[in-house]
N, C-alpha and C positions, 0 to 999 in steps of 0.2 A: 504493500499500500504506499510505501514511502516513494517508490518509484512512480507511481500514479499521482501523487501529490506533487512531486517534483516536476512532472510533465505538465500538470495543470499551471504551475507557477512559471515554468519556461514560456509556456504559450502566452500566458499573461504578459510576460516581459516583451515578447514579440509584438504583442498588440499595443503595449505602451510605446515601443519604438515606433511603430507605424502612426500612432497618435501624435507623437512629438514632430515626426517628419511631416505629417499633414499640417500640423500648426505652423510649422516653419514655412511651408509653401503658402499658407494663408497669409502670413505676414509678408511674403515676397511678392504677392500678386500685384501691388501697385506698380512695380518696376517693370512688369511685363509689358505694359501698354506704352511705356516710353520709347520703345523701339519701333512703334508704328509711325508711318508718315502722318503729318499734321492733320490732313483732312479726316483721316480715318480714326486718329486717336481720340478725339472728343466724342465721335459717334459710338465707338465701340467701348469706350470707358463707361459711358452712361448706361449702355445696355448690358454689357457682359460682366463688369466688374461685381455688381451686387450678386449676380447668379454664381459666379465663380466663388466668390467669398462665401455664400451661403453654402454651396456645395462642399467646399473644404472644411468649413466650420462644422458642418454635420458630420462629415467624415471623421473629424478629429473626436468629436463627442462620441460617435459609435465606436471607434477603436477603444477609447478609454472606458466607455461603459462595459464593453465585452471583456476588457481586461480586469475590471472588478468583478464580473460575473465569474471569470476563470478563478479568481482568488477565492470567491465563495465556494466554488466546486472543490478546490483544494482543501478549504477548511472543512467543508462537508465530508470530504473523503477521510480526512483525519479523524473527524468526529463520528464516523459511520452513520451519516445521515441518509436514510433512504431516498429522500427527495432529491438529493444531490446526485445519487446514482442514476436515477430515472432522467432527470433533466440533463445531466451530463451527457448520457447516451444520446439523447435526442438532439441536444445542441452540437455534439461532436459530429453526428452523422450529418446534420445539415451543413456544418462548417467544411465537412469533407467534400461535399459537393461544391460549396463556395470556393474553396481552395483549388479544386480542380478547375473550375472556370477561370479563376485568377491566374493560375499557372498557364493555361492555354493562352490567355490574352498577353500575358508577359512574354511567353516565348515567341508569339507573333511579333510583338514589339521588339523583342531582341533581334530577331531575324531581319526585321525592317530597318531598324535604326541603330542597333549595336552601340547604344549609349550607356553611361553609368546607371541612370534610373532603371533601365531594363534589366541590367545585370543584377543590380542589387534587389530589385523587386523579384526577379526570378528566383534568386538564391534564398531570399527570406520566405518566399512562398513555398519552396521545396521544403525548407526547414519545418514551416508550420504545418505542411501536409503530412510530413513524416511524424512529426510530434502528434498530430491528431490521429493518425493511424495507430500510433502506439497507445494513445489513450484509449480508443475503441477496443484494440487488442486486449488491454489490461481490464477494461470495464466488463468484457464479456467472458473472462476466465472463471471457471468454477470456483477457484479460491477467493475471487473477488466477491462473487455472489454469497459465499459463506460469510465472509468479513462483514458484508452489509446485512447478513441475515435474512436474504431474499429466498433461500431455499428451506 
């Protein structure tokens, strides 16, 4: 169960890193529009800046909220909470699909652009995907079900 708790915490750290990265992008958005030619700058700034800010701000909040949820699952695993086992299995399965889609999109990005964002995104998504596979593996083991007193 220590391994499962550690996996939850490591996944939480990955999500915190994604949240901090998203926050830094949010703070950097005003400089994006400075590179546009003058006639377009004002037009695109009025239309796109609020949308992009909102999107990255929501992204930051989502990453940090799910990081807190994973800390809750780690605590629930440590305390043998039945609800954390059930919710953890459901959330991990959903995130397995999400990480698969993220991995596919980052790999396409990597093939097209070969930039640092695509490389780091692909690497961290692979790490998160493997951690999530480990979590599902350990949650479905008979010894884990005995630990949570599910059988």
